[in-house]
C-alpha positions as CSV (number, residue, x, y, z in Angstrom):
1,M,63.5,3.8,53.4
2,K,62.9,1.6,50.3
3,N,60.4,-0.6,52.2
4,K,58.6,2.5,53.5
5,F,58.3,3.8,49.9
6,L,56.8,0.5,48.7
7,I,54.3,0.5,51.5
8,I,53.1,4.0,50.6
9,I,52.8,3.1,46.8
10,S,50.8,-0.1,47.7
11,F,48.4,1.9,49.9
12,I,47.8,4.5,47.1
13,M,47.0,1.7,44.6
14,L,44.7,-0.1,47.0
15,F,42.8,3.2,47.7
16,T,42.5,4.1,44.0
17,G,41.3,0.6,43.1
18,C,38.6,0.7,45.7
19,S,37.4,4.1,44.6
20,R,36.7,2.8,41.0
21,N,34.5,-0.2,42.1
22,P,31.2,1.8,42.2
23,S,31.8,3.1,38.7
24,R,32.4,-0.4,37.3
25,Q,29.4,-1.8,39.1
26,S,27.3,1.1,37.7
27,R,28.4,0.2,34.1
28,D,27.7,-3.4,34.6
29,R,24.2,-2.6,36.0
30,G,23.6,-0.3,33.0
31,N,24.6,-3.0,30.6
32,R,22.2,-5.4,32.2
33,E,19.4,-2.9,32.0
34,T,19.9,-2.1,28.4
35,K,19.4,-5.7,27.4
36,E,15.8,-5.4,28.6
37,T,14.9,-2.2,26.9
38,T,13.1,-2.0,23.5
39,E,14.7,1.2,22.1
40,V,18.1,2.9,21.7
41,I,19.3,4.3,25.0
42,A,22.2,6.7,25.6
43,T,23.0,7.6,29.2
44,E,26.0,8.9,31.0
45,E,27.7,7.6,34.2
46,K,29.2,10.3,36.5
47,S,31.9,9.8,39.1
48,N,34.3,12.1,40.9
49,D,37.4,10.6,39.4
50,V,36.2,8.8,36.2
51,Q,35.3,10.5,32.9
52,D,31.7,10.3,31.6
53,V,31.1,7.0,29.8
54,P,28.2,6.7,27.4
55,I,26.2,3.5,27.5
56,I,24.5,2.6,24.2
57,S,22.4,-0.4,23.4
58,T,20.5,-1.1,20.1
59,T,17.7,-3.5,19.6
60,T,15.5,-4.4,16.7
61,K,12.4,-2.3,16.1
62,S,9.2,-3.8,17.5
63,K,6.8,-5.3,15.0
64,P,3.6,-3.3,14.2
65,I,0.2,-4.1,15.6
66,V,-2.1,-5.6,12.8
67,N,-5.7,-4.7,13.4
68,I,-8.1,-6.7,11.3
69,Y,-11.6,-5.3,11.0
70,I,-14.3,-7.7,9.7
71,E,-17.4,-5.8,8.7
72,N,-20.4,-7.9,9.8
73,S,-23.3,-5.9,8.5
74,G,-26.3,-7.5,6.9
75,S,-24.9,-7.0,3.4
76,M,-21.9,-9.3,4.3
77,N,-23.9,-12.2,5.7
78,G,-24.1,-13.8,2.3
79,F,-20.4,-14.6,2.4
80,I,-20.7,-16.7,5.5
81,N,-24.2,-18.3,5.3
82,K,-22.4,-21.2,3.6
83,T,-18.8,-22.2,3.3
84,S,-17.1,-20.0,0.8
85,E,-13.9,-18.6,-0.6
86,Y,-14.3,-15.6,1.7
87,Q,-13.8,-17.7,4.8
88,D,-10.9,-19.6,3.4
89,A,-9.1,-16.4,2.2
90,I,-9.4,-14.7,5.6
91,Q,-8.1,-17.8,7.4
92,N,-5.2,-18.0,5.0
93,M,-4.5,-14.3,5.5
94,V,-4.4,-14.8,9.3
95,V,-1.9,-17.7,9.0
96,W,0.5,-15.5,7.0
97,L,0.1,-12.5,9.2
98,E,0.8,-14.6,12.2
99,Y,4.0,-15.9,10.6
100,H,5.2,-12.4,9.7
101,Y,4.0,-10.3,12.6
102,D,3.6,-12.8,15.5
103,T,0.4,-13.9,17.2
104,E,0.4,-11.3,20.0
105,N,0.4,-8.5,17.4
106,I,-2.6,-9.7,15.5
107,K,-5.9,-8.2,16.8
108,L,-9.3,-9.3,15.4
109,H,-12.4,-7.1,15.5
110,Y,-15.9,-7.0,14.1
111,I,-16.9,-3.6,12.8
112,N,-20.5,-2.3,12.2
113,E,-21.9,0.7,14.1
114,R,-19.0,0.3,16.5
115,V,-15.7,-1.6,16.8
116,I,-15.8,-4.8,18.8
117,L,-12.4,-6.3,19.8
118,K,-12.5,-10.1,20.1
119,E,-10.1,-11.5,22.6
120,K,-8.5,-14.8,21.6
121,P,-8.5,-17.5,24.3
122,K,-4.9,-18.7,25.0
123,N,-5.8,-22.3,24.2
124,I,-7.1,-21.7,20.7
125,P,-4.8,-21.1,17.7
126,L,-5.3,-17.8,16.0
127,P,-6.5,-19.3,12.6
128,D,-9.1,-21.4,14.4
129,F,-10.3,-18.4,16.3
130,A,-10.6,-16.4,13.1
131,Q,-12.6,-19.2,11.6
132,Q,-15.0,-19.3,14.6
133,M,-15.6,-15.6,14.0
134,L,-16.8,-16.3,10.5
135,T,-19.6,-18.7,11.5
136,P,-23.2,-17.4,11.0
137,V,-24.0,-17.4,14.7
138,E,-20.9,-15.4,15.8
139,F,-21.0,-13.2,12.7
140,K,-24.6,-12.1,13.2
141,S,-24.6,-11.8,17.0
142,N,-21.9,-9.2,17.5
143,G,-23.1,-5.6,17.4
144,N,-25.8,-4.0,15.3
145,G,-25.3,-4.9,11.6
146,A,-28.7,-3.9,10.4
147,S,-27.5,-0.7,8.9
148,T,-23.9,0.4,8.5
149,N,-22.2,3.4,6.8
150,L,-18.9,2.9,4.9
151,N,-17.6,6.4,5.7
152,S,-18.4,5.9,9.4
153,I,-16.5,2.6,9.3
154,I,-13.5,4.3,7.6
155,A,-13.5,7.1,10.2
156,M,-13.4,4.6,13.1
157,I,-10.5,2.7,11.5
158,L,-8.5,5.8,10.7
159,N,-9.0,7.0,14.2
160,R,-7.3,3.8,15.5
161,T,-4.5,3.9,12.9
162,N,-1.2,5.3,14.0
163,E,2.5,5.2,13.1
164,N,2.9,1.6,14.4
165,T,-0.3,-0.1,13.2
166,I,-1.5,-1.8,10.0
167,S,-5.3,-1.6,9.7
168,I,-7.0,-4.2,7.5
169,L,-10.7,-3.7,6.6
170,L,-12.7,-6.6,5.1
171,S,-15.8,-5.2,3.5
172,D,-18.0,-5.1,0.4
173,N,-17.1,-1.4,0.2
174,I,-20.7,-0.4,-0.8
175,Y,-21.8,3.2,-0.2
176,S,-25.2,3.6,1.4
177,I,-27.0,6.7,0.0
178,S,-30.3,8.4,0.7
179,G,-31.9,11.6,-0.5
180,S,-33.8,13.1,-3.4
181,Q,-30.8,13.8,-5.7
182,T,-29.5,11.5,-8.4
183,A,-27.2,8.6,-7.5
184,P,-24.1,10.3,-9.0
185,V,-24.7,13.4,-6.9
186,L,-25.2,11.4,-3.7
187,L,-22.2,9.3,-4.4
188,S,-20.1,12.4,-4.9
189,E,-21.1,13.6,-1.5
190,C,-20.0,10.2,0.0
191,K,-16.7,10.5,-1.9
192,N,-16.0,13.9,-0.5
193,K,-16.5,12.5,3.1
194,T,-14.0,9.8,2.3
195,L,-11.6,12.4,0.9
196,Q,-12.0,14.5,4.1
197,A,-11.3,11.5,6.3
198,F,-8.1,10.5,4.5
199,L,-6.8,14.1,4.2
200,G,-7.3,14.5,8.0
201,K,-5.4,11.4,8.9
202,S,-2.7,12.2,6.3
203,K,-2.2,15.6,7.8
204,E,-2.1,14.2,11.4
205,L,0.6,11.7,10.5
206,N,2.7,14.3,8.7
207,M,2.5,16.8,11.5
208,Q,3.0,14.4,14.4
209,H,5.3,11.8,13.0
210,Q,6.6,13.1,9.6
211,Q,5.0,10.0,8.1
212,S,2.8,9.6,5.0
213,L,-0.3,7.4,4.6
214,S,-0.7,4.5,2.1
215,T,-3.7,2.3,1.2
216,T,-3.7,-0.9,-0.7
217,I,-7.1,-2.0,-2.1
218,I,-7.3,-5.7,-2.9
219,Q,-10.3,-7.1,-4.8
220,L,-11.4,-10.7,-4.2
221,Y,-14.4,-12.8,-5.2
222,S,-16.4,-15.3,-3.3
223,Q,-19.6,-17.2,-3.5
224,F,-22.4,-15.2,-2.0
225,N,-25.7,-16.7,-0.7
226,G,-28.0,-14.2,0.9
227,N,-29.8,-10.9,1.0
228,Y,-28.9,-7.8,-1.0
229,W,-30.1,-4.2,-0.5
230,D,-29.9,-2.1,-3.7
231,Y,-29.3,1.7,-3.5
232,K,-33.1,2.5,-3.6
233,H,-33.8,0.2,-0.6
234,P,-30.8,0.6,1.8
235,T,-32.8,-0.5,4.9
236,G,-35.7,-2.7,5.8
237,R,-36.5,-5.8,3.8
238,A,-33.9,-7.0,1.3
239,S,-34.6,-6.0,-2.2
240,Q,-32.8,-9.0,-3.8
241,Q,-31.8,-12.6,-3.1
242,L,-28.5,-13.5,-4.6
243,N,-26.7,-16.8,-5.1
244,C,-23.6,-16.0,-7.2
245,K,-20.0,-14.9,-7.1
246,R,-19.6,-11.4,-5.6
247,P,-16.6,-9.1,-5.1
248,Y,-15.4,-8.0,-1.7
249,Y,-12.3,-6.0,-0.6
250,M,-9.3,-5.9,1.7
251,C,-8.3,-2.3,2.4
252,V,-4.8,-2.2,4.0
253,I,-4.1,1.2,5.6
254,G,-1.0,2.5,7.4
255,V,2.1,4.6,7.0
256,N,4.1,4.2,3.8
257,D,6.9,2.0,5.3
258,L,4.5,-0.4,7.0
259,V,2.2,-0.8,4.0
260,S,5.1,-1.2,1.6
261,D,6.6,-3.9,4.0
262,F,3.2,-5.6,4.1
263,N,2.9,-5.7,0.3
264,N,6.4,-7.1,0.0
265,K,5.8,-9.8,2.7
266,F,2.3,-10.9,1.9
267,D,1.6,-12.4,-1.6
268,V,-2.2,-11.6,-2.0
269,N,-2.1,-13.3,-5.4
270,E,-2.2,-16.6,-3.6
271,M,-5.4,-15.8,-1.7
272,N,-8.5,-17.8,-2.7
273,G,-10.6,-15.6,-5.0
274,Y,-7.9,-12.9,-5.6
275,K,-8.7,-10.7,-8.6
276,N,-7.0,-7.2,-8.5
277,K,-4.8,-4.9,-6.4
278,Y,-4.2,-1.1,-6.3
279,T,-1.9,0.7,-4.0
280,L,-2.4,4.5,-3.3
281,T,0.4,6.5,-1.7
282,E,1.8,10.0,-1.6
283,I,4.3,10.3,-4.4
284,N,5.9,13.7,-4.8
285,A,8.5,14.9,-7.3
286,L,9.3,11.5,-8.8
287,N,12.4,11.5,-10.9
288,P,12.7,8.0,-12.2
289,K,15.8,6.7,-14.0
290,C,15.3,7.0,-17.8
291,S,17.7,6.2,-20.5
292,V,17.5,6.3,-24.3
293,L,18.6,2.9,-25.7
294,A,21.2,3.3,-28.5
295,N,20.1,0.3,-30.6
296,T,17.0,-1.3,-29.2
297,Y,13.7,-1.1,-31.2
298,K,15.4,1.6,-33.2
299,T,14.2,2.9,-36.6
300,G,16.2,5.6,-38.4
301,R,19.5,7.0,-37.2
302,F,20.7,8.9,-34.1
303,R,23.7,9.1,-31.8
304,K,23.3,8.9,-28.1
305,V,24.9,11.8,-26.2
306,N,23.7,10.9,-22.7
307,D,20.7,9.2,-21.0
308,T,18.2,11.9,-22.2
309,T,19.9,13.5,-25.2
310,I,20.5,12.3,-28.8
311,R,21.9,14.0,-31.9
312,D,22.1,13.5,-35.7
313,A,18.5,12.2,-35.7
314,S,16.9,11.3,-39.0
315,N,14.1,9.2,-40.4
316,D,14.4,5.8,-42.0
317,K,13.8,6.9,-45.6
318,H,12.3,3.6,-46.6
319,K,9.9,3.4,-43.7
320,D,9.4,7.1,-43.4
321,K,9.6,6.7,-39.7
322,F,11.8,7.5,-36.7
323,A,11.6,5.4,-33.5
324,L,13.5,4.9,-30.3
325,A,13.1,3.1,-27.0
326,L,13.4,4.4,-23.5
327,A,14.3,2.2,-20.5
328,V,12.4,3.6,-17.5
329,D,12.3,2.6,-13.8
330,L,8.6,2.5,-12.7
331,K,9.1,0.5,-9.5
332,D,7.8,3.4,-7.3
333,I,4.5,3.7,-9.3
334,P,1.7,2.1,-7.2
335,L,0.4,-0.1,-10.0
336,S,1.0,-3.7,-11.0
337,D,3.7,-4.4,-13.6
338,D,0.9,-5.3,-16.1
339,E,-1.0,-2.1,-15.4
340,K,2.1,-0.1,-16.1
341,C,2.0,-1.5,-19.6
342,G,-1.2,0.5,-20.4
343,V,-0.4,2.9,-23.2
344,D,-3.3,5.2,-22.0
345,L,-1.4,5.9,-18.8
346,F,1.3,7.8,-20.8
347,E,1.3,11.0,-22.9
348,V,3.9,12.2,-25.4
349,T,4.4,15.5,-27.2
350,E,2.1,15.9,-30.2
351,G,3.7,14.5,-33.3
352,Y,5.0,11.5,-31.5
353,V,3.1,8.3,-30.5
354,I,3.7,5.7,-27.9
355,D,3.7,2.4,-29.7
356,E,4.1,0.0,-26.8
357,I,5.1,-0.5,-23.2
358,I,7.0,-3.7,-22.4
359,K,8.1,-5.2,-19.2
360,I,11.9,-5.2,-19.1
361,D,12.1,-9.0,-18.7
362,E,10.0,-9.5,-21.8
363,A,11.9,-7.1,-24.0
364,T,14.6,-7.9,-26.6
365,I,17.4,-5.6,-25.6
366,A,20.5,-5.1,-27.7
367,P,23.8,-6.1,-26.0
368,I,25.1,-2.5,-26.3
369,D,22.0,-1.4,-24.2
370,M,22.2,-3.9,-21.4
371,Q,24.0,-1.6,-19.0
372,A,21.8,1.4,-19.8
373,S,18.7,-0.6,-19.0
374,Q,19.9,-1.9,-15.6
375,N,17.6,-1.2,-12.7
376,C,14.8,-0.2,-15.1
377,T,11.4,-2.0,-15.1
378,H,9.8,-1.1,-18.5
379,I,10.6,-0.2,-22.1
380,V,8.7,2.6,-23.7
381,K,8.6,2.5,-27.5
382,I,8.1,5.9,-29.1
383,S,7.9,6.9,-32.8
384,T,7.1,9.7,-35.2
385,S,6.5,10.0,-39.0
386,N,7.3,13.7,-39.0
387,Y,10.3,14.7,-41.1
388,N,11.2,17.5,-38.7
389,I,12.2,15.4,-35.7
390,S,12.2,17.5,-32.5
391,S,12.6,17.2,-28.7
392,F,9.7,15.7,-26.8
393,K,8.3,15.1,-23.4
394,L,7.1,11.8,-21.9
395,T,4.5,12.1,-19.1
396,M,2.9,9.4,-16.9
397,K,-0.6,10.3,-15.7
398,R,-2.0,9.5,-12.3
399,M,-5.0,7.4,-13.4
400,M,-7.0,4.7,-11.6
401,P,-6.5,1.2,-13.1
402,E,-9.2,0.2,-15.5
403,W,-10.5,-2.7,-13.3
404,I,-11.9,-0.2,-10.8
405,A,-14.2,1.5,-13.4
406,M,-15.1,-1.9,-14.8
407,S,-16.1,-3.1,-11.3
408,S,-18.1,0.0,-10.3
409,S,-21.8,0.6,-10.6
410,I,-24.2,3.5,-10.1
411,D,-27.4,1.4,-10.5
412,D,-27.7,-2.0,-8.8
413,T,-31.5,-2.3,-8.9
414,Q,-31.3,-5.2,-11.4
415,I,-28.5,-7.1,-9.7
416,G,-30.8,-10.1,-9.1
417,V,-31.1,-10.8,-12.9
418,D,-28.1,-8.9,-14.4
419,T,-25.1,-11.2,-14.3
420,D,-22.8,-8.3,-15.3
421,E,-24.1,-6.2,-12.4
422,Q,-23.4,-9.1,-10.0
423,N,-19.6,-8.6,-10.6
424,K,-19.8,-4.9,-9.7
425,T,-19.8,-2.9,-6.5
426,F,-22.1,0.1,-6.1
427,G,-20.2,3.3,-5.9
428,L,-16.7,1.7,-5.9
429,S,-15.0,4.2,-8.2
430,Y,-16.3,7.1,-6.1
431,F,-14.9,5.4,-2.9
432,V,-11.5,4.8,-4.5
433,D,-11.4,8.3,-6.1
434,G,-11.9,9.8,-2.6
435,I,-8.9,8.0,-1.3
436,K,-6.8,8.8,-4.5
437,E,-7.5,12.5,-4.3
438,A,-6.2,12.6,-0.8
439,Y,-2.9,11.2,-2.0
440,D,-2.7,13.1,-5.3
441,K,-3.4,16.5,-3.7
442,G,-4.2,18.0,-7.2
443,A,-1.2,16.5,-9.0
444,D,-2.2,15.1,-12.4
445,N,1.1,13.3,-13.3
446,Y,3.6,11.0,-11.6
447,F,6.5,12.4,-13.6
448,E,7.6,14.2,-16.8
449,I,10.8,13.4,-18.7
450,N,12.3,15.6,-21.4
451,I,14.2,14.0,-24.2
452,I,16.4,16.3,-26.1
453,V,16.6,15.6,-29.9
454,N,19.1,17.4,-32.0
455,K,19.3,16.9,-35.8
């Protein structure tokens, strides 16, 4: 009887073991398949006698496609007629992009009246291929560069920009205008078309992917030897012959995360001919860290209650002045650290004045204030000579950096003899303002901070 019982038990165990084999094989096959996938997968296995088992595999997110668009219109020929900083800077950029984003993700194009993708042969390194594209013969023989329109170029690029691409335009960013109105009127019309294009792309990314658009504008200088068409002669025979240093621009366009990652990875300051940089992005309802410093750059008396409240405030009787310092975190403001030190970017309630903006690593901070200033980037020094000290508001305005206005022109007809004009770009401030308005959407300020002062 005992032997018969053992035989029955053995038979049941054998039968049960065989019935689970398909389920185990299915899980093994599922695991092999998930190693080849490029995204997170969650599936369920079903069997008559086994509970559902989720199969989950995670892999790193794929790198974005970097589309480089080299404008090869007639106005750009002067940068490649002879060896120049322009060619060196682009080749250097390609080297770093290849390092960060991999060769297969870097796509090179010419852009004029249309976009022309240039396929790299497998046996040629990417930097060498880019350099070949910047020779006069190649540059001038791809597409129709006789007459181009900056807004048309922007529209083509934005149409090819999505949630997984970084678009880089290399251009002189010169608006072409025509008509009987004055140059400012015609430039305003061009600006509005730029605004419309960026608003449209921003809306599309927000609706389809819940993503926001960013643009970084990088100004570089290079030797220029060639023809120039001023705004009164946009086509036909060139109005000027130039042999001088001229500005050109890298416009980096993509969703916020990708452009921010690009800016962190790629040090444009090291590019040959680099001059300035400005990042435009959608910034809504910023609430930066701000803390009154108890004893740093202090004149008069007060006691700190919390980060934004003080009490027992009184003037220094000998200096007839009351002053304090705020530590503020400005890292999310799309300006350089030096630009953030511009006093004209800030406003304070009437009766107070902003004495100075200092980068945190250049400030002399009292030991008692070290903790309060942690994770801040700048110190704002504020003072008043009023006897009746009261609460005040600090505001940071959304303003374009000064270099854009200094680099912009509305009359380039004398560029051949005017050395100051040679350092400017016709219509630049209108072009940048069109992009900026698309991001600002009517907002005048980055933030407002209320400081409560009790006597």
